[in-house]
C-alpha positions in Angstrom: 0.0 0.0 0.0 2.8 2.4 1.0 4.7 1.5 -2.1 1.7 2.2 -4.4 1.2 5.6 -2.7 4.8 6.5 -3.3 4.7 5.5 -6.9 1.5 7.5 -7.4 3.0 10.6 -5.8 6.2 10.3 -8.0 4.2 9.8 -11.1 2.1 12.9 -10.3 5.2 14.9 -9.7 6.8 13.8 -13.0 3.6 14.5 -14.9 3.4 18.0 -13.4 7.0 18.8 -14.3 6.6 17.3 -17.8 3.4 19.1 -18.8 4.1 22.4 -17.0 7.8 23.0 -17.9 8.7 26.4 -19.2 8.9 26.6 -23.0 12.4 27.0 -24.4 13.7 28.4 -27.7 10.2 29.8 -28.6 11.4 33.2 -29.9 9.8 34.3 -33.2 13.4 35.2 -34.3 14.5 31.7 -35.3 17.9 30.6 -36.4 16.7 30.4 -39.9 15.4 34.0 -39.8 18.7 35.2 -38.2 20.6 33.4 -41.0 18.5 35.0 -43.7 18.9 38.4 -42.1 22.7 38.1 -42.0 22.9 36.9 -45.6 20.4 39.4 -47.0 22.4 42.2 -48.6 19.4 44.5 -49.0 19.4 44.9 -45.2 22.6 46.9 -45.5 21.8 49.2 -48.4 21.9 52.3 -46.3 25.2 51.4 -44.7 28.6 52.2 -46.1 30.6 49.3 -47.5 33.2 49.3 -44.7 30.5 49.3 -41.9 28.6 46.4 -43.5 31.8 44.4 -44.0 32.9 44.9 -40.3 29.4 43.9 -39.0 29.4 40.5 -40.8 33.1 40.0 -40.1 32.6 40.5 -36.4 29.9 37.8 -36.4 31.6 35.2 -38.6 35.2 36.2 -38.9 34.9 36.7 -42.7 33.2 38.9 -45.2 29.7 38.0 -46.5 31.0 37.3 -50.0 33.8 35.0 -48.6 31.2 33.2 -46.4 29.0 32.5 -49.5 32.1 31.1 -51.3 33.0 29.1 -48.3 29.5 27.7 -48.0 29.5 26.6 -51.6 32.9 25.0 -51.1 31.7 23.0 -48.2 28.5 22.0 -50.0 30.6 20.8 -52.9 32.7 18.7 -50.5 29.6 17.2 -48.9 27.9 19.5 -46.4 24.1 19.2 -46.8 20.9 20.8 -45.5 19.2 19.0 -42.6 15.5 18.4 -42.0 15.1 21.5 -39.9 18.3 23.5 -40.6 20.1 24.7 -43.7 23.7 24.1 -44.5 24.2 27.9 -44.3 22.8 28.0 -40.7 25.0 25.1 -39.7 28.0 26.9 -41.0 27.0 30.2 -39.3 26.6 28.3 -36.0 30.1 26.9 -36.2 31.7 30.2 -37.2 29.9 32.0 -34.4 31.2 29.6 -31.8 34.8 29.7 -33.2 34.8 33.4 -33.7 33.6 34.5 -30.2 34.2 31.3 -28.1 30.6 31.2 -27.1 29.1 28.3 -25.2 26.8 25.8 -26.9 24.0 27.1 -24.6 24.5 30.7 -25.8 24.5 29.5 -29.4 21.4 27.6 -28.7 19.7 30.7 -27.4 20.7 32.8 -30.4 19.8 30.2 -33.1 16.8 28.8 -31.2 17.8 25.1 -31.2 18.5 22.6 -28.5 22.0 22.4 -27.1 22.2 18.8 -28.4 21.3 20.0 -31.9 23.9 22.9 -31.8 26.5 20.4 -30.7 25.7 18.0 -33.5 25.8 20.8 -36.2 29.1 22.1 -34.7 30.8 18.8 -34.9 29.4 18.0 -38.3 30.8 21.2 -39.8 34.2 20.8 -38.0 34.5 17.3 -39.5 33.6 18.5 -42.9 36.1 21.3 -42.8 38.9 18.9 -41.7 38.1 16.6 -44.6 39.1 19.5 -46.9 42.7 19.6 -45.7 43.9 18.1 -49.0 42.6 21.1 -50.8 43.1 23.9 -48.2 46.6 23.2 -47.0 48.9 25.1 -49.4 52.0 23.4 -50.8 54.2 25.9 -52.7 57.3 23.8 -52.8 57.5 23.9 -56.7 56.6 27.5 -57.3 60.2 28.8 -57.5 61.6 31.6 -55.4 58.8 33.0 -53.1 57.6 36.5 -54.0 58.8 38.3 -50.8 62.3 37.0 -51.6 62.5 37.2 -55.4 64.0 40.5 -56.5 64.4 41.8 -53.0 68.1 42.7 -52.5 67.9 42.0 -48.7 66.9 38.3 -49.3 67.7 37.4 -52.9 69.8 35.4 -53.7 70.7 34.6 -50.0 67.4 32.9 -49.1 66.4 31.7 -52.6 65.9 28.1 -51.4 63.8 29.1 -48.4 60.1 28.1 -48.8 58.6 29.4 -45.6 58.9 29.5 -41.8 57.9 27.3 -38.9 57.3 27.7 -35.2 55.3 26.5 -32.3 52.5 28.4 -30.6 50.6 27.7 -27.3 46.9 27.3 -27.4 45.0 27.3 -24.1 43.7 23.8 -23.4 41.1 22.3 -21.1 42.6 19.2 -19.5 41.3 17.0 -16.6 43.2 17.9 -13.3 44.9 14.6 -12.9 46.7 15.0 -16.2 47.2 18.8 -16.3 50.8 18.8 -15.0 52.0 17.4 -18.4 50.4 20.4 -20.2 51.7 23.2 -18.0 54.1 25.7 -19.5 56.6 27.6 -17.3 54.1 30.4 -16.8 51.7 27.9 -15.1 49.1 28.0 -17.8 47.7 24.8 -19.4 48.3 24.6 -23.1 48.6 22.4 -26.1 51.7 23.1 -28.2 50.9 23.5 -31.9 53.5 23.3 -34.7 52.6 25.6 -37.6 54.5 25.6 -41.0 53.6 28.6 -43.1 54.2 30.0 -46.6 55.3 33.6 -47.1 51.7 34.5 -48.1 50.6 33.7 -44.5 48.9 30.5 -45.4 49.5 27.3 -43.5 51.2 24.4 -45.3 51.1 22.0 -42.3 49.7 22.1 -38.8 50.5 19.6 -36.0 48.4 20.1 -32.9 47.8 18.1 -29.8 51.2 18.1 -28.0 51.6 19.0 -24.3 52.4 22.6 -23.6 55.7 21.4 -21.9 56.9 19.6 -25.0 60.0 21.1 -26.8 59.3 22.6 -30.2 62.2 20.6 -31.7 60.7 17.3 -30.4 57.4 18.1 -32.0 59.0 18.9 -35.3 61.0 15.6 -35.2 57.7 13.7 -34.6 56.0 15.6 -37.4 58.7 14.5 -39.8 58.2 10.9 -38.8 54.4 11.2 -39.2 54.6 12.3 -42.9 55.6 16.0 -43.0 58.2 16.3 -45.7 60.6 19.0 -46.9 61.9 18.9 -50.5 65.6 18.2 -50.9 67.6 21.4 -51.1 64.8 23.5 -49.6 64.5 24.7 -46.0 62.3 26.6 -43.5 63.4 29.5 -41.3 63.2 28.7 -37.6 64.1 30.4 -34.3 66.9 29.3 -31.9 64.5 26.8 -30.2 65.1 24.5 -33.2 68.3 22.7 -34.3 70.3 23.9 -37.2 69.7 21.3 -39.9 69.6 21.1 -43.7 65.8 21.8 -43.5 65.7 24.3 -40.6 67.9 27.4 -40.9 68.3 29.0 -37.5 69.9 32.3 -36.4 73.3 32.8 -34.8 73.3 32.5 -31.1 74.6 35.2 -28.8 73.8 37.9 -31.4 70.9 40.3 -31.5 68.0 38.7 -33.3 64.5 40.1 -32.8 63.5 43.2 -34.8 62.7 45.1 -31.6 66.2 44.6 -30.3 67.6 46.5 -33.3 64.9 49.1 -33.3 65.3 49.9 -29.5 69.0 51.0 -29.8 68.6 52.3 -33.4 72.0 50.9 -34.5 72.8 49.2 -37.7 74.2 45.6 -37.7 77.8 45.5 -36.6 78.8 42.2 -38.0 77.7 39.5 -40.4 76.0 37.5 -37.7 73.8 40.5 -36.7 73.0 41.3 -40.3 72.0 37.7 -41.0 69.9 37.6 -37.8 68.1 40.8 -38.6 67.1 39.7 -42.1 66.3 36.2 -40.9 64.1 37.6 -38.2 62.2 40.0 -40.6 61.6 37.1 -43.0 60.7 34.6 -40.3 58.3 37.0 -38.7 55.7 35.8 -41.2 54.9 32.8 -38.9 54.3 35.0 -35.9 52.0 37.3 -37.9 50.2 34.3 -39.3 49.5 33.0 -35.8 48.5 36.5 -34.8 45.9 36.8 -37.5 44.6 33.3 -36.6 44.2 34.1 -32.9 42.6 37.5 -33.6 40.1 36.0 -35.9 39.1 33.0 -33.7 38.8 33.9 -30.0 38.2 30.2 -29.2 42.0 29.8 -29.6 42.7 32.4 -26.8 40.8 30.8 -24.0 40.5 27.1 -23.2 37.2 25.7 -24.7 35.5 23.1 -22.5 35.4 20.3 -25.0 37.1 16.9 -24.9 40.7 17.1 -26.1 40.1 15.5 -29.5 37.5 18.2 -30.2 40.0 20.8 -29.2 42.5 19.4 -31.7 39.8 19.5 -34.4 39.1 23.1 -33.5 42.7 24.1 -34.1 42.8 22.3 -37.4 39.5 23.8 -38.6 40.5 27.3 -37.7 43.7 27.0 -39.7 41.9 25.6 -42.7 39.3 28.4 -42.6 42.2 30.9 -42.3 43.7 29.4 -45.5 40.4 29.6 -47.4 40.0 33.3 -46.5 43.5 34.0 -47.6 43.1 32.1 -50.8 40.0 34.1 -51.6 41.9 37.2 -52.9 38.9 38.8 -54.6 37.7 40.3 -51.2 39.8 42.3 -48.8 40.2 41.1 -45.2 41.2 43.7 -42.7 43.1 41.3 -40.4 45.4 40.2 -43.2 45.8 43.9 -44.3 46.8 44.9 -40.7 49.4 42.0 -40.6 50.8 43.0 -44.0 51.2 46.6 -43.1 52.7 46.1 -39.7 55.9 44.0 -39.4 55.5 43.9 -35.6 51.8 42.9 -35.8 50.0 43.4 -32.5 48.4 40.0 -32.7 51.6 38.1 -33.2 52.8 36.1 -30.2 56.3 34.6 -30.1 56.2 31.6 -27.8 59.6 30.4 -28.6 62.3 29.7 -26.0 65.8 30.3 -27.3 67.6 27.5 -25.5 70.3 25.2 -26.7 68.4 22.3 -28.3 69.2 18.7 -27.3 66.0 17.1 -28.5 67.5 16.2 -31.9 70.9 14.8 -32.6 72.9 15.0 -35.8 76.2 13.6 -36.9 79.0 16.2 -36.5 80.0 16.3 -40.2 76.4 17.1 -41.2 76.2 19.9 -38.6 79.6 21.3 -39.8 78.3 21.4 -43.3 75.1 23.2 -42.5 77.0 25.7 -40.3 79.3 26.3 -43.3 76.2 26.8 -45.5 74.9 29.4 -43.1 78.3 31.1 -42.9 78.5 31.3 -46.7 75.1 33.1 -46.7 76.1 35.5 -44.0 79.5 36.3 -45.7 77.8 37.0 -49.0 75.1 39.1 -47.3 77.7 41.1 -45.3 79.9 41.7 -48.4 76.8 42.9 -50.4 75.7 45.1 -47.5 79.0 46.9 -47.2 79.3 47.4 -51.0 75.8 49.0 -51.0 76.9 51.3 -48.1 80.0 52.4 -50.1 77.9 52.9 -53.2 75.4 54.9 -51.4 78.1 57.1 -49.8 79.5 57.8 -53.2 76.1 58.7 -54.6 75.5 61.1 -51.7 78.8 62.7 -52.3 79.9 62.7 -48.7 81.1 60.2 -46.1 77.8 60.5 -44.3 77.0 57.8 -41.8 74.0 55.7 -43.0 71.1 55.7 -40.6 69.7 52.4 -39.6 66.9 51.2 -41.8 64.3 49.0 -40.0 64.3 46.7 -43.0 68.0 46.2 -43.6 
């Protein structure tokens, strides 16, 4: 009898909760309406072009025209409308989460879907983007001397075989407490360390996420080479002093001024071949820092640990890099983040996470190391000779032994 009474009371309580629960996601401004409003160009007829572009860009991280091209690209690669949601809305949901690092619940409130549906759409689009890596990662190994080097007396012919730059960057990570010590960097934050290999047009050629924040950059590169990342014979990438000097990574001279800000602070010209080599190496390698800077400014989800499982965090990094490449490849429409990075050598979004310590993570036979040191010395000697000849020629043209002022882009 008592048992039957308890069951009856529980059933009544459940029935009351079920039939009297507060309606959710019942706004008349549905996700479909929000999507159509964003994509409807007529809504912005009274706005100037720059204002319209910024508004859409702040929501999605790209211009409206680029978004439409991106949507068609994903549809061509397999993204489809659902029963209750269009492919465009799925794409907007994903970009909105990546752009502003909003929670699934907040996205559900904006687009008027359940949190389960938002999560499903988000993962579906992430997976679809990652499947496009064969088309979006840019391999420029066979395109000759890169444009920033070709014909530029500071770099050509000294770096004619250089095809880009590489570096690691730290992305905040969400890790369970019992494993977090492996992911801590020296500043006590929890990160994943991501290797990025970039071309000189600020597109990614290769991205290798998922390593602990405490892992050495050189160790990550060594593993990437074992996992399939390849560098053509005779070509190399510029890298900072956290990497070893090898036939495929050309690093600066140690114990010499290197970073651009070191030269600009004291305002002096390079005093030896090592400083000149380091200055030009730094100004050219800076492209990788600017590329990461653009990436992190565009996608706020990369600046604060998102509370997803770690495999999803890896997918997020990959997807953001691939979207970055698509935007850069779409040269018909301007992008103010790339424009800022191109105009400012010391781009404010760039973050240099390198640690310039003597590397012991990779070992090379001594003869090979001597050869590559000789290769770097030959470049530095030729560069120094050319630099001094140009100084003498300029002095003759000026008609007076006037001391040359330091140029920021020597």
